[in-house]
C-alpha positions as CSV (number, residue, x, y, z in Angstrom):
1,M,347.2,72.0,-63.2
2,K,350.4,73.4,-61.5
3,K,351.0,75.6,-64.5
4,Y,347.4,77.3,-64.1
5,I,348.1,77.8,-60.4
6,Y,351.1,79.6,-61.2
7,I,349.4,81.6,-63.6
8,V,346.6,82.7,-61.2
9,L,349.2,83.3,-58.5
10,G,351.3,85.4,-60.6
11,T,348.4,87.4,-62.1
12,V,347.4,88.2,-58.2
13,T,350.9,89.3,-57.4
14,F,351.0,91.4,-60.5
15,V,347.9,93.3,-59.8
16,I,349.1,93.9,-56.2
17,G,352.4,94.8,-57.4
18,T,351.1,97.4,-60.0
19,A,348.6,98.8,-57.1
20,G,351.8,99.4,-55.2
21,I,353.2,101.9,-57.8
22,F,350.3,104.1,-56.7
23,L,350.0,103.0,-52.9
24,P,352.9,103.4,-51.0
25,V,352.1,100.7,-48.6
26,L,352.5,97.9,-51.1
27,P,356.0,97.1,-52.0
28,T,356.1,97.0,-55.9
29,T,359.4,95.3,-56.2
30,G,358.5,92.4,-54.0
31,F,355.3,91.5,-55.7
32,Y,356.8,91.9,-59.1
33,L,359.5,89.4,-58.2
34,L,356.9,87.0,-56.9
35,T,355.1,87.6,-60.2
36,G,358.4,86.8,-62.3
37,F,358.9,83.7,-60.2
38,F,355.3,82.3,-61.0
39,W,355.2,83.4,-64.6
40,M,358.7,82.2,-65.4
41,R,357.5,78.6,-64.1
42,S,354.1,78.8,-66.0
43,S,354.3,81.0,-69.1
44,K,357.3,82.2,-71.0
45,K,355.1,84.7,-73.0
46,L,353.8,86.0,-69.7
47,Y,357.3,86.2,-68.1
48,D,358.6,87.9,-71.4
49,K,356.0,90.6,-71.3
50,L,356.5,91.3,-67.6
51,T,360.4,91.7,-67.8
52,Q,359.7,94.3,-70.9
53,L,357.1,96.5,-68.7
54,K,358.8,99.9,-67.9
55,A,357.8,99.4,-64.2
56,Y,359.5,96.1,-64.0
57,Q,362.5,97.6,-65.4
58,K,362.5,100.6,-63.1
59,Y,361.8,98.6,-59.7
60,V,363.0,95.1,-60.3
61,T,365.9,95.2,-62.7
62,P,368.0,97.2,-60.4
63,F,367.1,94.9,-57.5
64,L,368.2,91.9,-59.6
65,E,371.4,93.4,-60.9
66,K,372.8,94.2,-57.6
67,R,373.9,91.2,-55.6
68,M,372.7,92.0,-51.9
69,T,374.6,91.3,-48.7
70,K,373.0,89.7,-45.9
71,K,372.5,92.9,-44.2
72,E,370.9,94.6,-47.1
73,K,368.4,91.8,-47.2
74,Q,367.8,92.1,-43.6
75,R,367.2,95.7,-44.0
76,M,364.7,95.4,-46.9
77,F,362.7,92.8,-44.9
78,I,362.7,95.1,-41.8
79,M,361.7,98.1,-43.9
80,M,358.7,96.1,-45.4
81,G,357.6,94.8,-42.0
82,L,357.7,98.5,-40.7
83,V,355.6,99.5,-43.5
84,F,352.9,96.6,-43.0
85,L,353.3,97.2,-39.3
86,L,352.3,100.9,-39.5
87,S,349.5,100.0,-41.9
88,G,348.3,97.4,-39.2
89,I,348.2,99.8,-36.4
90,L,346.3,102.6,-38.7
91,V,343.3,100.3,-39.5
92,S,340.8,99.2,-37.0
93,S,339.6,95.9,-39.0
94,T,340.8,92.8,-37.8
95,L,340.4,91.3,-41.2
96,V,342.7,93.7,-42.9
97,R,345.1,93.0,-40.2
98,I,345.2,89.4,-40.8
99,I,345.6,90.2,-44.8
100,L,348.5,92.6,-44.2
101,A,350.1,89.8,-41.8
102,T,349.5,87.0,-44.3
103,V,350.8,89.3,-47.4
104,Y,353.9,90.3,-45.4
105,I,354.7,86.6,-44.4
106,S,354.2,85.6,-47.9
107,L,356.5,88.2,-49.4
108,V,359.3,87.2,-46.8
109,V,359.0,83.5,-47.4
110,G,358.7,84.0,-51.2
111,L,361.5,86.6,-51.6
112,S,363.7,84.5,-49.3
113,W,363.2,81.4,-51.4
114,Y,363.6,83.4,-54.6
115,L,366.7,84.8,-53.2
116,R,368.1,81.7,-51.6
117,E,370.3,80.7,-54.8
118,R,371.8,84.1,-55.1
119,K,375.1,84.3,-53.1
120,P,375.4,87.2,-51.0
121,V,378.2,89.7,-51.7
122,Q,381.3,88.9,-49.7
123,V,382.5,92.1,-48.3
124,N,386.4,91.9,-48.3
125,S,387.8,93.6,-45.2
126,E,391.1,94.9,-47.3
127,N,388.8,96.3,-50.4
128,K,385.5,97.2,-49.4
129,S,384.5,98.9,-52.7
130,L,383.1,96.1,-54.8
């Protein structure tokens, strides 16, 4: 049962992430990371297909290969928050605002959980070029 829930959640985040390629309001990288998280735990076949997509390699692979500092993670969440806040201000529908807030909170929680095991880069005061 858990496997199917992960497949459905992965499919939903994949569709939203793909829409983000064309809609600047939706963060493609964040949604594709969540898709990878869900599909990695449910279907090796789906996960392998995801990682072979050109869009995944363009948006996600650079993100995963770079070890982010705590400051870079905070900046990423702030920028995502500003995009969602601007979208919430521009729409008049309360339902859309609730959906935007839910999506943003889901992204912050999901990405924080996903990135929790990745140790941030330690910036050495003697040698700042890592």
